BAFI-169524 format. One line per 5 residues: for each residue x, y negated, z negated of N, C-alpha, C. Coordinates in pm, 1 decimal. Example, Ala and Ser with C-alpha at 12.3 -4.5 7.8 and 13.67 -1.06 7.14 Angstrom:
1319.0/569.0/-780.0/1230.0/450.0/-780.0/1320.0/330.0/-780.0 | 1285.0/225.0/-708.0/1367.0/106.0/-714.0/1290.0/-3.0/-787.0 .
//
This chain:
-8049.0/11087.9/-2120.8/-7901.6/11180.9/-2082.7/-7771.7/11151.1/-2072.7 | -7686.4/11189.0/-2128.0/-7525.3/11178.7/-2191.3/-7497.1/11238.2/-2093.7 | -7394.2/11079.1/-2030.2/-7297.7/11106.1/-1848.0/-7168.3/11064.4/-1916.4 | -7107.0/11237.8/-1824.4/-6981.0/11274.8/-1865.7/-6878.6/11290.3/-1802.0 | -6752.8/11227.1/-1837.5/-6625.8/11218.3/-1738.6/-6528.5/11325.3/-1814.9 .
-6573.5/11451.9/-1717.7/-6447.8/11582.4/-1738.1/-6307.9/11549.0/-1646.2 | -6205.2/11568.5/-1633.8/-6080.6/11586.0/-1607.5/-5997.4/11741.6/-1681.5 | -5958.2/11761.7/-1534.4/-5866.6/11899.1/-1581.6/-5811.5/11954.8/-1449.0 | -5716.9/11976.5/-1412.2/-5670.7/11971.9/-1337.1/-5644.1/12147.6/-1256.6 | -5723.3/12231.3/-1325.4/-5709.4/12383.8/-1297.7/-5905.0/12342.0/-1300.2 .
-5904.9/12345.5/-1133.1/-6042.0/12410.9/-1124.7/-6098.6/12501.5/-1109.2 | -6058.8/12611.3/-1195.3/-6182.0/12659.3/-1231.1/-6260.7/12614.8/-1366.8 | -6186.2/12582.7/-1428.4/-6236.2/12490.1/-1568.5/-6293.9/12421.4/-1530.9 | -6246.9/12381.4/-1496.8/-6283.7/12197.1/-1412.9/-6477.5/12263.2/-1391.2 | -6457.2/12334.5/-1303.8/-6640.6/12377.8/-1226.4/-6727.5/12459.7/-1306.5 .
-6673.3/12532.8/-1448.4/-6677.3/12599.2/-1514.4/-6777.2/12469.6/-1638.8 | -6703.2/12356.1/-1689.4/-6698.8/12303.2/-1726.0/-6858.2/12221.0/-1738.3 | -6788.0/12179.1/-1618.2/-6946.5/12126.2/-1570.3/-7059.3/12168.0/-1504.8 | -7105.7/12305.8/-1488.5/-7152.8/12338.4/-1456.4/-7315.8/12375.5/-1606.5 | -7169.4/12399.4/-1715.4/-7179.6/12418.5/-1788.2/-7243.0/12332.8/-1861.0 .
-7194.8/12192.7/-1854.6/-7230.4/12056.9/-1937.8/-7377.9/12015.7/-1891.4 | -7367.5/12052.5/-1766.4/-7526.5/12036.1/-1607.1/-7626.1/12106.0/-1718.3 | -7619.8/12221.6/-1722.1/-7737.8/12304.0/-1741.0/-7801.7/12300.1/-1891.4 | -7678.3/12193.6/-1965.8/-7751.5/12141.4/-2100.7/-7782.4/12007.1/-2088.9 | -7803.5/11961.1/-1972.6/-7894.6/11868.6/-1895.4/-7773.8/11710.6/-1910.2 .
-7636.1/11684.9/-1901.6/-7552.1/11656.8/-1914.2/-7565.9/11587.0/-1750.3 | -7524.5/11418.9/-1732.1/-7469.4/11410.5/-1547.0/-7330.1/11400.1/-1576.3 | -7293.4/11494.6/-1523.5/-7115.0/11491.7/-1533.8/-7075.8/11437.5/-1352.6 | -6967.3/11394.3/-1401.7/-6893.8/11356.6/-1313.2/-6707.9/11374.3/-1305.7 | -6649.0/11511.2/-1192.9/-6525.3/11555.7/-1223.0/-6422.0/11469.8/-1183.2 .
-6315.7/11493.1/-1242.8/-6186.9/11466.6/-1191.6/-6051.0/11559.0/-1169.0 | -6007.5/11606.6/-1109.7/-5845.2/11644.9/-1081.5/-5755.2/11614.4/-1133.4 | -5731.9/11494.0/-1193.9/-5586.9/11420.9/-1276.6/-5641.8/11272.4/-1326.6 | -5577.0/11252.1/-1432.1/-5561.8/11102.7/-1412.2/-5561.6/10986.0/-1350.4 | -5509.7/10959.1/-1243.4/-5453.0/10905.0/-1168.6/-5746.9/10909.1/-1073.5 .
-5721.2/10987.4/-1053.4/-5861.0/11024.3/-958.6/-5939.2/10999.0/-1111.4 | -5968.7/11017.7/-1200.8/-5997.2/10971.2/-1301.6/-6018.5/10832.0/-1361.7 | -5959.4/10750.7/-1312.3/-5916.6/10591.3/-1330.2/-5982.5/10496.8/-1190.9 | -6007.7/10594.6/-1113.7/-5982.9/10556.6/-979.5/-6176.0/10563.6/-1017.4 | -6220.2/10720.9/-1057.5/-6390.6/10702.3/-1104.3/-6476.1/10553.2/-1152.1 .
-6296.2/10517.1/-1304.1/-6389.3/10438.7/-1400.0/-6402.9/10303.8/-1339.0 | -6365.3/10369.6/-1229.8/-6223.2/10123.6/-1157.6/-6400.7/10134.0/-1104.3 | -6551.5/10231.6/-1038.8/-6626.3/10213.7/-1037.9/-6754.3/10207.9/-1076.2 | -6692.7/10310.7/-1186.3/-6856.2/10349.6/-1311.3/-6778.3/10362.3/-1417.3 | -6788.6/10267.8/-1520.6/-6732.0/10263.7/-1621.9/-6790.0/10295.1/-1739.1 .
-6946.4/10364.1/-1725.5/-7064.5/10346.2/-1787.8/-7112.6/10503.5/-1844.1 | -7002.3/10548.8/-1868.4/-6976.8/10728.3/-1949.5/-6950.2/10741.4/-2118.9 | -7086.8/10791.2/-2179.7/-7118.2/10813.7/-2249.8/-6935.4/10917.8/-2294.0 | -6897.2/11037.2/-2279.9/-6789.0/11099.2/-2349.8/-6712.2/11109.8/-2172.8 | -6571.6/11067.0/-2237.5/-6496.0/11114.9/-2166.0/-6406.3/11243.1/-2177.4 .
-6419.3/11384.0/-2132.3/-6296.0/11472.3/-2185.0/-6199.6/11530.1/-2062.5 | -6154.1/11560.0/-2140.7/-5987.8/11542.1/-2062.5/-5939.6/11638.3/-2128.8 | -5840.1/11691.2/-2017.2/-5707.1/11736.9/-2078.9/-5563.8/11676.1/-2108.3 | -5496.3/11755.1/-2180.0/-5325.5/11748.3/-2224.4/-5255.8/11691.7/-2101.2 | -5229.1/11837.1/-2071.6/-5124.7/11875.7/-1944.0/-5194.9/11865.6/-1775.4 .
-5139.6/11787.1/-1807.2/-5242.2/11722.1/-1608.9/-5111.9/11681.4/-1498.8 | -5084.8/11703.0/-1362.0/-4997.3/11580.4/-1318.3/-5058.3/11455.2/-1275.7 | -4927.6/11376.8/-1293.1/-4891.8/11248.8/-1347.3/-4890.7/11145.2/-1435.6 | -5014.4/11244.8/-1565.2/-5022.1/11204.5/-1679.6/-5045.3/11252.3/-1773.2 | -5028.3/11277.0/-1926.1/-5075.0/11371.3/-1976.1/-5215.3/11323.5/-2030.6 .
-5229.7/11368.1/-2101.5/-5415.0/11335.1/-2194.7/-5343.6/11187.5/-2249.4 | -5332.8/11198.9/-2352.6/-5274.5/11067.9/-2416.7/-5207.1/10972.8/-2317.3 | -5160.7/10925.8/-2223.9/-5122.6/10849.1/-2195.8/-5231.4/10856.4/-2109.2 | -5317.9/10881.9/-2031.5/-5431.2/10889.5/-1968.9/-5532.9/10766.3/-2073.1 | -5572.4/10785.0/-2181.6/-5651.8/10772.6/-2255.4/-5636.8/10584.8/-2337.7 .
-5473.3/10637.3/-2315.0/-5420.5/10431.1/-2382.8/-5444.9/10377.1/-2174.5 | -5412.3/10467.4/-2117.8/-5497.7/10343.3/-1977.3/-5614.4/10300.5/-1961.4 | -5673.6/10407.5/-2049.9/-5827.5/10373.2/-2028.9/-5873.8/10293.7/-2068.5 | -5856.5/10234.6/-2256.0/-5906.1/10143.3/-2275.6/-5775.7/10047.1/-2251.7 | -5692.9/10049.2/-2180.9/-5634.2/9931.5/-2134.5/-5686.0/9829.9/-1999.4 .
-5691.8/9979.5/-1943.3/-5803.7/9909.4/-1782.3/-5940.8/9895.1/-1885.7 | -5992.6/9931.5/-1932.8/-6149.9/9905.2/-1964.5/-6142.0/9859.9/-2160.4 | -6135.8/9757.1/-2239.8/-6107.3/9709.6/-2377.4/-6247.1/9763.8/-2344.0 | -6371.6/9720.7/-2309.7/-6466.0/9753.0/-2390.7/-6559.1/9867.2/-2333.5 | -6486.2/9959.4/-2264.1/-6564.9/10096.3/-2238.7/-6647.4/10159.1/-2387.1 .
-6718.6/10219.0/-2387.2/-6824.2/10304.0/-2463.7/-6795.7/10388.0/-2533.2 | -6761.4/10511.8/-2405.7/-6764.1/10597.2/-2367.8/-6624.5/10682.2/-2504.7 | -6708.7/10810.5/-2546.1/-6521.7/10828.4/-2619.7/-6532.1/10937.2/-2594.9 | -6383.7/10873.4/-2597.7/-6177.5/11023.4/-2505.0/-6270.0/11178.3/-2669.8 | -6239.8/11206.1/-2513.0/-6210.8/11360.9/-2629.1/-6159.2/11503.6/-2556.2 .
-6022.4/11553.1/-2648.2/-5976.7/11606.9/-2599.1/-5999.8/11756.7/-2591.9 | -5955.5/11835.0/-2462.6/-5990.4/11963.3/-2391.0/-5932.4/12024.3/-2370.1 | -5835.6/12094.1/-2471.9/-5644.6/12110.9/-2404.5/-5625.9/12331.2/-2439.4 | -5565.8/12350.3/-2378.5/-5458.3/12428.6/-2471.4/-5380.9/12412.8/-2589.5 | -5292.9/12280.7/-2515.2/-5225.8/12207.3/-2674.6/-5283.1/12238.9/-2746.7 .
-5237.7/12261.7/-2870.2/-5228.1/12275.1/-3005.8/-5213.0/12310.3/-3127.2 | -5063.2/12195.6/-3099.9/-4956.6/12177.6/-3128.2/-5035.8/12075.9/-3240.4 | -4929.9/12018.9/-3409.4/-4996.1/11950.8/-3448.5/-4973.3/11788.9/-3381.8 | -4867.1/11752.9/-3291.0/-4818.4/11639.3/-3215.2/-4886.5/11627.5/-3081.1 | -4912.2/11705.9/-3103.6/-5033.8/11714.1/-2943.6/-5185.6/11635.9/-2971.2 .
-5169.1/11661.0/-3111.7/-5328.2/11594.4/-3146.9/-5341.3/11517.7/-3250.7 | -5179.1/11517.5/-3279.4/-5191.9/11302.1/-3385.4/-5166.8/11254.1/-3245.2 | -5061.3/11255.1/-3116.9/-5083.9/11220.2/-2985.1/-5187.4/11164.4/-2969.4 | -5305.0/11248.6/-2946.5/-5378.4/11183.6/-2866.3/-5470.5/11113.4/-2930.3 | -5507.9/11124.6/-3038.4/-5596.4/11029.9/-3209.2/-5531.0/10939.3/-3184.7 .
-5370.4/10910.4/-3177.5/-5340.5/10796.2/-3204.3/-5334.6/10706.2/-3129.6 | -5330.3/10765.9/-2921.9/-5432.6/10735.3/-2825.7/-5522.6/10707.6/-2777.9 | -5583.2/10742.1/-2898.7/-5775.9/10679.8/-2953.9/-5866.3/10847.9/-2826.4 | -5839.3/10940.0/-2960.7/-5909.9/10978.7/-2919.4/-6015.5/11078.5/-3019.1 | -6102.1/11084.3/-3014.1/-6203.7/11109.1/-3126.2/-6250.7/11232.1/-3146.3 .
-6219.9/11310.2/-3096.5/-6192.9/11432.8/-3142.7/-6067.0/11503.5/-3054.4 | -6100.1/11703.2/-3046.0/-5934.9/11737.3/-2987.5/-6030.4/11906.6/-3027.3 | -6055.0/11958.9/-2946.4/-6085.7/12083.4/-2862.0/-6019.5/12174.7/-2786.9 | -5953.4/12292.6/-2882.4/-5861.3/12399.5/-2814.1/-5950.1/12512.4/-2775.9 | -5937.8/12510.2/-2634.2/-5985.4/12621.8/-2487.9/-5995.0/12723.8/-2546.9 .
-5801.7/12766.3/-2640.1/-5844.3/12920.5/-2632.1/-5926.8/12971.4/-2797.0 | -6012.4/12805.1/-2840.9/-6030.4/12876.3/-2977.9/-6255.5/12900.6/-2968.7 | -6226.9/12794.9/-2839.5/-6421.7/12765.9/-2812.2/-6457.5/12813.1/-2678.5 | -6548.5/12956.6/-2696.8/-6655.9/12946.2/-2564.6/-6718.4/12818.5/-2512.5 | -6728.3/12794.1/-2378.8/-6812.9/12737.5/-2311.8/-6940.4/12637.2/-2393.1 .
-7052.5/12699.3/-2473.9/-7127.8/12744.6/-2527.8/-7123.1/12592.6/-2672.0 | -7031.3/12666.8/-2725.2/-6898.8/12550.5/-2840.5/-6860.7/12487.8/-2812.4 | -6776.1/12465.3/-2687.7/-6697.9/12307.5/-2646.2/-6868.7/12217.2/-2652.5 | -6986.1/12274.2/-2537.7/-7040.0/12139.4/-2600.0/-7100.7/12088.7/-2758.7 | -7192.9/12236.6/-2809.6/-7161.2/12204.7/-2949.2/-7044.8/12062.1/-3018.7 .
-6961.5/12060.3/-2981.0/-6844.9/12020.0/-3116.0/-6861.4/11914.5/-3016.8 | -6842.8/11884.8/-2907.3/-6893.8/11764.2/-2807.2/-7019.3/11668.9/-2891.9 | -7073.4/11706.1/-2858.0/-7171.0/11679.3/-2902.4/-7195.5/11627.6/-3034.2 | -7113.3/11680.9/-3130.7/-7058.1/11625.2/-3294.4/-6998.2/11528.3/-3293.4 | -6881.7/11584.5/-3272.1/-6790.5/11417.5/-3242.2/-6882.9/11323.0/-3142.1 .
-6988.0/11289.5/-3069.3/-7078.0/11208.6/-3067.6/-7191.6/11125.6/-3120.0 | -7185.3/11180.7/-3211.3/-7357.2/11174.7/-3342.7/-7259.6/11066.1/-3393.0 .
//
């Protein structure tokens, strides 16, 4: 079973994606901010995937990815961005920080997001 850490400050989207991933057989832990995600990772960093938004209060997705890799240099989880920010510079920032994939929310229904996450993790 794949273990996913889902980070999004939008409660509706966070709950919807958590429900969809759970229904697809994932074990899902959710956080509403970068700081909340870092707290979760302090006690459990054994995730397969970290799916995060780019625009959140406190720190951006790119800043969070950098912080995750700084605090957990041996983490096995793959960071994938799920965001409405689709500008080339946003995608570049996320990839420079260490994201292996970038999914634009508006271009994918939830079932497609799950397929794209699975494709990035192969």
